[in-house]
C-alpha positions as CSV (number, residue, x, y, z in Angstrom):
1,M,-1.4,-6.7,27.8
2,E,0.5,-3.5,28.0
3,I,0.6,-1.1,24.8
4,L,3.0,1.4,23.8
5,P,1.4,4.9,24.8
6,A,3.2,6.3,21.6
7,L,4.7,4.9,18.1
8,I,6.1,7.1,15.4
9,E,2.9,8.7,13.2
10,Y,4.5,8.2,9.5
11,H,4.7,11.8,6.9
12,M,2.7,10.5,3.8
13,H,5.9,10.9,2.2
14,T,8.6,9.2,4.5
15,L,6.1,5.7,3.7
16,E,6.4,6.2,0.3
17,C,10.5,6.4,0.8
18,M,9.9,3.5,3.3
19,A,8.0,1.4,0.8
20,R,10.4,2.2,-2.2
21,E,13.1,0.7,0.3
22,V,11.4,-2.4,1.2
23,F,11.8,-4.0,-2.9
24,L,15.6,-2.1,-3.0
25,R,16.1,-5.0,0.0
26,R,14.5,-7.4,-1.7
27,P,16.3,-7.9,-5.1
28,R,14.7,-11.2,-5.8
29,M,11.4,-10.0,-5.5
30,V,9.8,-9.2,-9.0
31,F,8.9,-5.7,-9.5
32,A,5.8,-5.5,-11.8
33,P,2.8,-5.7,-11.6
34,P,1.0,-7.0,-9.8
35,I,2.9,-7.0,-6.6
36,D,3.2,-10.9,-5.2
37,L,2.6,-10.3,-1.4
38,E,2.9,-13.5,-0.7
39,F,6.4,-14.0,-1.6
40,L,6.9,-10.6,0.1
41,I,5.6,-12.3,3.8
42,E,6.6,-15.6,2.8
43,N,10.5,-14.8,2.3
44,E,10.5,-12.5,5.1
45,G,12.6,-13.9,8.1
46,D,10.6,-14.6,11.3
47,L,7.0,-14.2,9.5
48,T,5.3,-17.6,8.5
49,L,2.0,-17.0,6.6
50,A,-1.4,-19.3,7.2
51,T,-5.5,-18.8,6.0
52,K,-7.4,-19.5,9.3
53,S,-11.3,-20.1,9.6
54,G,-13.5,-18.4,11.7
55,L,-11.5,-15.4,11.9
56,V,-14.0,-13.0,10.8
57,V,-17.1,-15.0,12.9
58,R,-15.8,-15.1,15.5
59,Y,-13.7,-12.6,16.0
60,K,-14.6,-10.0,13.6
61,V,-11.1,-9.7,12.1
62,E,-10.2,-10.3,8.4
63,G,-6.4,-10.8,9.5
64,C,-4.1,-10.9,12.6
65,V,-0.6,-11.0,13.7
66,L,0.5,-12.9,16.5
67,K,4.2,-13.8,18.3
68,E,4.9,-17.9,18.8
69,E,5.7,-18.1,22.7
70,G,9.2,-18.4,23.2
71,T,10.5,-16.6,20.0
72,R,10.3,-13.6,18.0
73,E,8.6,-15.1,15.4
74,L,5.4,-13.8,13.9
75,H,3.0,-15.3,12.3
76,V,0.5,-13.7,9.5
77,W,-3.0,-15.4,10.2
78,I,-6.0,-14.3,7.5
79,D,-9.2,-15.2,7.6
80,H,-9.9,-18.7,5.1
81,N,-13.1,-16.8,3.3
82,I,-10.8,-13.6,2.6
83,Y,-8.6,-16.1,1.0
84,L,-11.5,-17.4,-1.3
85,S,-12.5,-13.9,-1.5
86,G,-11.0,-12.8,-5.1
87,W,-7.1,-11.5,-5.1
88,A,-8.0,-7.6,-4.6
89,N,-9.4,-8.1,-1.2
90,Y,-6.7,-10.8,-0.5
91,N,-3.7,-8.6,-1.2
92,A,-5.4,-5.5,0.6
93,V,-5.6,-7.6,3.8
94,L,-2.3,-9.4,3.1
95,A,-0.2,-5.8,2.8
96,E,-2.2,-4.2,5.3
97,E,-0.6,-7.5,8.1
98,F,2.5,-6.5,6.3
99,A,2.5,-2.8,6.8
100,H,1.6,-3.1,10.5
101,I,4.5,-5.6,11.0
102,H,6.8,-3.2,8.9
103,L,5.8,-0.1,11.0
104,H,4.5,-1.5,14.4
105,K,6.8,-4.7,14.9
106,S,7.8,-3.9,18.8
107,L,3.8,-3.6,19.2
108,L,3.3,-6.4,18.1
109,L,5.5,-9.1,19.6
110,K,3.8,-8.1,22.5
111,V,0.3,-10.0,20.6
112,R,0.3,-13.7,21.8
113,T,-3.4,-14.2,21.4
114,V,-6.0,-13.3,18.8
115,E,-7.3,-11.8,22.0
116,D,-3.9,-9.8,22.7
117,F,-5.1,-8.7,18.6
118,I,-8.8,-7.5,19.5
119,A,-7.2,-6.1,22.7
120,L,-4.8,-4.2,20.7
121,Q,-7.8,-2.8,18.1
122,N,-9.6,-1.2,20.9
123,H,-7.0,1.0,21.8
124,P,-7.3,4.6,21.5
125,E,-4.2,5.0,19.4
126,W,-5.4,1.9,17.5
127,E,-6.6,4.3,14.1
128,R,-3.3,6.4,13.9
129,Y,-1.7,2.4,13.3
130,E,-4.6,1.7,11.6
131,R,-4.3,4.4,9.2
132,D,-0.8,4.5,8.3
133,A,-0.6,0.1,8.3
134,K,-3.4,1.4,5.2
135,R,-1.5,3.8,3.6
136,F,1.8,1.9,3.4
137,G,-0.1,-1.1,2.4
138,R,-1.4,0.5,-0.5
139,M,2.3,1.8,-1.3
140,L,3.3,-1.8,-1.6
141,R,0.4,-2.8,-3.9
142,M,0.8,0.1,-5.8
143,P,4.3,1.1,-6.0
144,A,4.2,5.1,-6.8
145,E,6.9,4.2,-9.7
146,L,5.3,1.5,-10.9
147,F,1.9,2.6,-10.4
148,I,3.0,6.1,-12.1
149,G,4.6,4.5,-15.3
150,E,1.2,2.0,-15.8
151,A,-1.0,5.1,-15.4
152,E,1.0,7.2,-17.7
153,S,0.2,4.0,-20.3
154,I,-3.1,3.7,-19.6
155,Y,-3.3,7.2,-20.1
156,R,-2.2,7.7,-23.7
157,R,-4.3,4.2,-25.2
158,L,-7.3,5.9,-23.0
159,V,-6.9,9.4,-25.4
160,N,-6.4,7.7,-28.0
161,E,-9.0,5.5,-27.8
162,H,-12.2,8.2,-26.9
163,G,-10.6,11.7,-27.0
164,F,-10.1,14.5,-24.9
165,G,-14.1,15.6,-24.6
166,D,-15.1,14.0,-21.0
167,P,-12.2,13.9,-18.6
168,L,-14.0,12.6,-15.4
169,S,-15.2,8.8,-17.8
170,I,-11.1,9.3,-18.8
171,C,-9.9,9.5,-14.8
172,K,-12.9,6.5,-14.1
173,L,-11.4,4.7,-17.1
174,L,-7.8,4.7,-15.7
175,R,-8.8,4.5,-12.1
176,N,-10.5,0.8,-13.7
177,A,-7.8,0.0,-15.6
178,L,-5.3,0.4,-12.8
179,A,-7.3,-1.6,-10.3
180,F,-7.2,-4.2,-12.6
181,K,-3.6,-4.2,-13.5
182,F,-2.6,-4.0,-9.7
183,E,-5.3,-6.8,-8.8
184,S,-7.1,-4.4,-6.4
185,S,-10.4,-3.2,-5.5
186,P,-11.2,0.5,-7.7
187,I,-11.5,2.7,-4.3
188,D,-7.5,1.6,-3.4
189,A,-6.5,2.3,-6.6
190,Q,-8.4,5.7,-6.4
191,T,-7.0,6.5,-3.2
192,R,-3.9,5.8,-4.4
193,M,-4.4,8.1,-8.0
194,T,-4.9,10.9,-5.4
195,D,-2.9,10.6,-2.7
196,A,0.3,12.8,-2.1
197,A,2.8,11.4,-3.8
198,C,1.2,10.1,-7.3
199,N,-1.8,12.4,-7.5
200,I,-2.6,11.0,-10.8
201,E,-6.0,12.3,-11.3
202,K,-5.0,15.6,-10.7
203,R,-2.3,14.9,-13.3
204,A,-4.8,12.8,-15.3
205,L,-8.0,16.2,-15.0
206,A,-5.3,18.5,-16.3
207,S,-3.5,16.6,-18.8
208,V,-7.0,15.9,-20.4
209,Q,-8.5,19.8,-20.5
210,A,-4.8,20.3,-22.3
211,G,-5.3,18.0,-24.9
212,E,-2.0,16.4,-24.0
213,L,-1.1,13.0,-24.9
214,E,1.3,12.6,-21.3
215,L,0.5,12.9,-17.7
216,L,1.3,16.8,-17.0
217,P,4.1,16.5,-14.5
218,E,3.8,17.5,-10.7
219,R,7.0,18.5,-8.2
220,F,6.9,16.6,-5.0
221,A,8.5,17.9,-1.9
222,L,9.3,14.1,-0.1
223,S,10.9,15.0,3.5
224,A,13.3,17.6,5.1
225,R,15.5,14.9,5.5
226,H,15.7,14.0,1.8
227,E,19.9,12.9,1.9
228,R,18.4,10.0,3.8
229,Q,15.4,9.0,1.6
230,P,15.6,7.4,-1.9
231,G,14.3,9.4,-5.4
232,L,10.8,8.2,-6.3
233,F,10.8,8.9,-9.5
234,R,12.7,8.5,-12.7
235,N,12.7,12.2,-13.8
236,E,15.1,13.2,-10.2
237,S,14.0,17.1,-11.6
238,Q,10.6,16.6,-10.2
239,V,11.1,16.3,-6.3
240,E,11.4,19.7,-4.9
241,R,13.8,19.9,-2.2
242,P,13.7,21.8,0.9
């Protein structure tokens, strides 16, 4: 299997804008937590979804993407035990495979067997591709606008219930509530809280320490080519332009 030597490496803010565009281009998608990853995949052209037994046991992969011979149709296979293991894990695998398709489709069109997919994972560049796909997958499962909006609402409730005395506990409770709301693992919710386009953890800590009922605002630089990318936030004054 021939592997492309140098696919694009995506900046975090570019991935955020791309994730938002996924939903803008799909008006039938219900833009509310939790995001329906199955709907996202099954309503994509030339893309099918199925569960398969034995992917983890036999190949040590939770999911994979393969091309149907003689067509440009891609099949997303998810290990059946992952499907049975709970929505947080299942959604994470679905989102990562969809992210690979969205970011690395030219490469995946060369994958015709599970063995090809394993060979791809052993390639020296795979770690970089995997990192971008995991980031993009989290952005699809926990879109910035929804995630920030939910964090603001949950934060107010938490400080009303628990006060401002323990900032770390407030952040942990906020993380767990967001994980539950978006059907994500607490680890993924924690990562999403601390990434560049949300930075919810930093804002929550500062807000608690300042005794504020609202998450303190922050400014974000999106891209050097901001004129081609949609804003991420309801209040565009929060966006720092180059």
